[in-house]
LUMTITOR-946869 format. One record per residue (C-alpha): residue number from 1; x, y, z. Coordinates in nm, 2 decimals. Layout:
<zados>
ZADO    n      xx      yy      zz
ZADO  NUM       X       Y       Z
...
</zados>
This chain:
<zados>
ZADO    n      xx      yy      zz
ZADO    1    0.67    2.14    0.28
ZADO    2    0.53    1.85    0.11
ZADO    3    0.11    1.78    0.12
ZADO    4    0.16    1.44    0.29
ZADO    5    0.48    1.25    0.43
ZADO    6    0.59    0.92    0.58
ZADO    7    0.88    0.75    0.72
ZADO    8    1.01    0.44    0.89
ZADO    9    1.06    0.40    1.27
ZADO   10    1.41    0.45    1.23
ZADO   11    1.39    0.79    1.03
ZADO   12    1.62    0.64    0.79
ZADO   13    1.40    0.62    0.47
ZADO   14    1.10    0.89    0.42
ZADO   15    0.92    1.01    0.17
ZADO   16    0.74    1.38    0.04
ZADO   17    0.38    1.32   -0.14
ZADO   18    0.33    1.64   -0.36
ZADO   19   -0.03    1.50   -0.49
ZADO   20   -0.35    1.37   -0.33
ZADO   21   -0.38    1.00   -0.29
ZADO   22   -0.50    0.79   -0.59
ZADO   23   -0.65    0.52   -0.32
ZADO   24   -0.74    0.44   -0.01
ZADO   25   -0.79    0.11    0.13
ZADO   26   -0.75   -0.24    0.35
ZADO   27   -0.62   -0.51    0.17
ZADO   28   -0.73   -0.91    0.35
ZADO   29   -0.52   -1.14    0.07
ZADO   30   -0.25   -1.35    0.23
ZADO   31   -0.02   -1.17    0.03
ZADO   32   -0.06   -0.82    0.25
ZADO   33   -0.10   -1.01    0.59
ZADO   34    0.21   -1.21    0.53
ZADO   35    0.41   -0.89    0.44
ZADO   36    0.27   -0.69    0.73
ZADO   37    0.23   -0.93    0.96
ZADO   38   -0.14   -0.83    1.09
ZADO   39   -0.42   -0.97    1.01
ZADO   40   -0.55   -0.66    0.78
ZADO   41   -0.33   -0.46    0.57
ZADO   42   -0.45   -0.08    0.50
ZADO   43   -0.26    0.11    0.29
ZADO   44   -0.27    0.49    0.08
ZADO   45   -0.17    0.48   -0.30
ZADO   46    0.01    0.81   -0.46
ZADO   47    0.13    0.83   -0.79
ZADO   48    0.43    0.76   -0.83
ZADO   49    0.57    1.11   -0.99
ZADO   50    0.48    1.30   -0.67
ZADO   51    0.73    1.15   -0.45
ZADO   52    1.02    1.24   -0.34
ZADO   53    1.23    0.98   -0.15
ZADO   54    1.48    1.03    0.09
ZADO   55    1.72    0.73    0.13
ZADO   56    1.66    0.42   -0.09
ZADO   57    1.43    0.10    0.04
ZADO   58    1.52   -0.21    0.04
ZADO   59    1.25   -0.46   -0.19
ZADO   60    1.16   -0.77   -0.23
ZADO   61    0.94   -0.93   -0.57
ZADO   62    0.72   -1.21   -0.57
ZADO   63    0.40   -1.23   -0.83
ZADO   64    0.48   -0.92   -1.02
ZADO   65    0.49   -0.69   -0.68
ZADO   66    0.77   -0.53   -0.55
ZADO   67    0.74   -0.48   -0.17
ZADO   68    1.01   -0.24    0.04
ZADO   69    1.10   -0.21    0.39
ZADO   70    1.38   -0.01    0.61
ZADO   71    1.64   -0.24    0.60
ZADO   72    1.80   -0.14    0.90
ZADO   73    1.51   -0.09    1.13
ZADO   74    1.27   -0.35    0.93
ZADO   75    0.98   -0.13    0.89
ZADO   76    0.73   -0.23    0.63
ZADO   77    0.71    0.09    0.44
ZADO   78    0.49   -0.04    0.08
ZADO   79    0.46   -0.17   -0.24
ZADO   80    0.45   -0.15   -0.66
ZADO   81    0.25   -0.36   -0.87
ZADO   82    0.38   -0.42   -1.22
ZADO   83   -0.03   -0.42   -1.28
ZADO   84   -0.09   -0.09   -1.16
ZADO   85    0.22    0.15   -1.36
ZADO   86    0.34    0.46   -1.17
ZADO   87    0.14    0.39   -0.90
ZADO   88    0.32    0.31   -0.51
ZADO   89    0.06    0.24   -0.24
ZADO   90    0.25    0.31    0.13
ZADO   91    0.11    0.10    0.45
ZADO   92   -0.09    0.33    0.66
ZADO   93    0.20    0.29    0.95
ZADO   94    0.43    0.46    0.73
ZADO   95    0.25    0.74    0.68
ZADO   96    0.34    1.07    0.97
ZADO   97   -0.03    1.15    0.99
ZADO   98   -0.19    0.82    0.92
ZADO   99   -0.56    0.96    1.07
ZADO  100   -0.55    1.15    0.77
ZADO  101   -0.59    0.83    0.52
ZADO  102   -0.90    0.61    0.60
ZADO  103   -0.95    0.29    0.42
ZADO  104   -1.21    0.38    0.16
ZADO  105   -1.36    0.00    0.09
ZADO  106   -1.20   -0.35    0.15
ZADO  107   -1.03   -0.58   -0.10
ZADO  108   -0.98   -0.97   -0.07
ZADO  109   -1.27   -0.96    0.16
ZADO  110   -1.33   -1.33    0.05
ZADO  111   -1.04   -1.37    0.24
ZADO  112   -1.06   -1.21    0.55
ZADO  113   -1.00   -1.40    0.88
ZADO  114   -1.34   -1.47    1.02
ZADO  115   -1.25   -1.33    1.32
ZADO  116   -1.20   -0.98    1.23
ZADO  117   -1.52   -0.80    1.24
ZADO  118   -1.46   -0.45    1.09
ZADO  119   -1.81   -0.35    1.07
ZADO  120   -1.72    0.03    0.89
ZADO  121   -2.05   -0.01    0.59
ZADO  122   -1.74    0.05    0.36
ZADO  123   -1.77   -0.15    0.00
ZADO  124   -1.60   -0.47    0.01
ZADO  125   -1.48   -0.64   -0.32
ZADO  126   -1.39   -1.02   -0.37
ZADO  127   -1.10   -0.93   -0.53
ZADO  128   -0.85   -0.65   -0.67
ZADO  129   -1.08   -0.35   -0.63
ZADO  130   -0.89   -0.19   -0.93
ZADO  131   -0.86   -0.29   -1.26
ZADO  132   -0.48   -0.44   -1.32
ZADO  133   -0.35   -0.37   -1.65
ZADO  134   -0.12   -0.65   -1.81
ZADO  135    0.22   -0.52   -1.79
ZADO  136    0.32   -0.65   -2.16
ZADO  137    0.01   -0.57   -2.37
ZADO  138   -0.16   -0.30   -2.17
ZADO  139   -0.47   -0.50   -2.19
ZADO  140   -0.70   -0.51   -1.85
ZADO  141   -0.74   -0.82   -1.66
</zados>
């Protein structure tokens, strides 16, 4: 039995994660809002080598980020960022027990919609919450 699991709404795409998450976060950036259709996105990240997929999600790439979804039910599954190699970030709604993954920070706080008030006292970052590695030269940005 896996330590963590997730699936899309129809169940055609699922995943099991055998290791603990590397990150749990809210993101207020425009891309995440557009992708999720919500005023904020919440996600949980895992090392890619700890994820076993059942079914193959469809993907869409823009700006170095590959977003995945179920092409049958339309559920958002998550994303990979080429500047965060070896990691995959699952949408909190994809997880079977989302209550187990409370976010620990807010990324892109400066882009938070003004009507969205989350009074949780978590750390807030103006932009990215973790350093990105440039894909071609290995230097951090």
